[in-house]
C-alpha positions, 0 to 999 in steps of 0.5 A: 156441762153434758160432756161432764156429766157423761164423763162422770158417768163413765168414770163411775161405770169403770169404777163399777166395771159394769158394761152394756149388753144388747145389740152393737151400736157406735163406741168401743164393744166386743164379745164374750161369752155369748154376749155382746158388751161394750164400754159406755163412751163419751155422748154429745149433748144431742145423741138421744137415739143411742141414749135410748139404745143404751137404756133399753140394752142394759148393764151386765157385769163386764168380763172377769168380774162378778158381783159380791151379793147380788145386792151389790153396788157394782161388780167387783169381785174378780173370778178366776176360771181356774181355781187358786191353789195352795191357799191363794186368793183370786185378786185380779181375773184369772190371775191369784195372789199367792202365800209365801213359798208358792208363785204362777198364775194359780199358785201351782208352783213350789218355791224351792226356797234352798236354791233361790234364798239359800237360807240355812247353814248347812242343810237345806231340804225344800217342802210344800211352800216352805223348807227345813233346815238340819245340821251335821253330825256335831252340831246343833239347829239354834232358835232360829231354826237356821243356824247351827252351832258346834256341839262343845264335847267332853274331848274339847274340853280336855284338849282347852283344859290342857292346853290352859294348863301347858300355858300356865306352866309355860309363863310360870317356867318362862317368869321364875326360872333364872338361868342355870350356871353351872357351878360346883356349889350351885348344881341343878337337880337334872331328875326334875326337870326331866320329871318336868318335860316327860310330863309335857310330853305326856300331855302332849300325846294326850292332846294329839291322840284327843284331836285325831279322834276329833278329826276322825269324827269330823271325816265321818260327818263328812261322809254322813252329810256327802250319803245325805246330800246322795240320798236326797238327788236319788229322791228327786231322780226318783221323783222326777221318773214318777212325774215322766210314768204320769206323763207316759201313762196319761199319753198312753190314754191318750192314744188308746183314746186315738185307737178307738176313735180309729177303731169308729171311723174303720168300723163305719168306713167299712158299713159304708164300704158294704153298702157301697157294695150292696148298692153296686149289685142292685145296679148290676141286676137292674142293668141285666134285667133292663137288658133281657127286657129290651131283648 
């Protein structure tokens, strides 16, 4: 019965994250932040001396935990030695729950979604905690902010109409035209046939010109995308150079502090050396005076 009571009491203490403080006694104990604490262990029914020591020691919050308010029952608020960054919330001792787009113990690291997820159809630019999608020239960004769809231009409409007319004319010619019989009674008008072929030729030439223009635009768009990618890489290199420069400045600052400390220690050593020289001079004078009096 007694063991059951103390076991239930131990579970309540552990759930409340409460520890014993005071002098060390038997049981699991540790030291943190200048005071001793230990978790209560299962006790036998007759262990009155240990029970009195625990009652005299008092209760405190276990390391890494604190009370939500001064009147809270138990210590259920975690503590983080470094403040959570970028909207993170302290969820356990020295551990933050990070929002989408950040990671790390204190949410200090930005996730590059463009590398890990590749969410965009064409161009992806990483931002702090998120990303942005862009489309190449000739494409529109859709409502989902990730997909790209080609623009329908006037030249595309012209190509489509010309192709449809050609298919229609070819269908009419193939279904309605009968085999030509070279016959003296029924002569076919060759000028009409030549005119229709010339019209088809002009349409084909027009379609070729339009397609050549669209290919040229696609090539120019590809060059623009290549230049944008090169510019993004240059920006990344500049960012890395700036970070390296900050690190170098920090190292220079630390070296300056070390040099100042070295100069201070050198002055102390010089001062001590001067004192030693003065003491040597005093000892020499005393030795000479003693030798003089002995004579």
